[in-house]
GUZA-358218 format. One record per atom (N, C-alpha, C): residue in one letter; x, y, z. Coordinates in steps of 0.05 Angstrom, whole numbers, plus 5000, padded with zeros to 4 digits. Layout:
// GUZA-358218
AXYZ ...
This chain:
// GUZA-358218
M960661268503 M959661048529 M958961008552 K956460928558 K954960798587 K956060428579 K955960438594 K956760088608 K955159898620 I953359768609 I952259648621 I953159278629 L952059278661 L952258948657 L950058808660 I950258568653 I948958398653 I947958168655 I948157978688 I948357798693 I945857718704 D945757378674 D942957238677 D943756908667 D943356768660 D944856438667 D943356388637 D940456558626 D938756458613 D940556658584 N941256398565 N942756528539 N940256638529 F937856558524 F936656678509 F935457038518 K936357118538 K933757378557 K937157478547 K938657458551 K941357488546 K941957648521 E941157438513 E941257538472 E939857808469 N937157798476 N934357898477 N936758238487 I937058248506 I937158518512 I939258488509 V941458428502 V943058598478 V943758708447 H940958478453 H940358618423 H938558898422 L936958858437 L935959078448 L937459408457 L939459258470 L940659578481 L941659558447 N944759478437 N944059438412 N943059588373 K940759598385 K936759668370 K937360008380 L937160008410 L936760208409 L937360498409 N940660438410 N942460758424 N946360518408 K946960658402 K949960458403 K952160548425 K949960728446 K951860858465 K952460688487 Y950160498478 Y950560258512 Y953260028489 E955059948520 E956959728510 E955159578537 P954359378526 P953359178543 P954658888548 I955958848580 I958058648580 I956558448602 V957158218591 V955058028595 V957157828621 A955457688642 A956657538659 A953557248660 T955657008663 T952356798660 T952656808692 A953356798720 A951556788748 A953557038759 L952456888794 L952457108816 L956857198817 N959056938816 N960356978816 N961957198796 P962357098772 P962957258762 P962957538756 G959757558762 G959357778753 G959457998774 L960557948802 L960258128818 L964458158820 C966557938803 C967857968798 C968458158775 K966158178757 K966358408748 K966158738754 L963758788782 L963858938787 L966559018791 S967058888813 S969758948832 S971859108805 E971859048782 E974259098770 E973259398748 D971359388743 D970259708730 D968159758743 K967160148730 K964660158738 K963160078718 Y959360068728 Y958059998706 Y956360328715 D955260308700 D952260608686 D950660428698 L949360128690 L945960018697 L947759698698 V947859608715 V947359268719 V943859108726 L944959028710 L941858798702 L941558538705 L940558508734 L941958228754 L939758018754 D939257818748 D937257488746 D938257478778 M934357488792 M934457318812 M934957128825 S935456928807 S935356778810 S937456498799 L940356608795 L942756538791 L944156348814 P945256218780 P946655918811 P949256148813 I950956058831 I952756178844 I955656268826 F956055988813 F958555908792 F957655898776 D959655888743 D958755838723 D960355658716 L959155488710 L961855138717 L962155058692 S961355358666 S962155288638 S965755488641 E965455578664 E968155778652 E970455678696 P971955558688 P973155318695 P976155668726 D976155868705 D976656028729 D974656188746 N972756128741 N969456308768 N969956098786 F969355828779 F969255488797 F970955558824 
């Protein structure tokens, strides 16, 4: 299974990307991060086949206290 990391703070865009990947092919495993630092943590913990990165991200995700 190919792992795709999606780093984006816009829920609408994230949901659409995940929906599209699931619709195209069940061989994709989308993993989502909502800010830059949580995304970098995920990148350091695992290997991904593709990273989709929003270019205007907040650094921290304030909704996740462990990532602040």
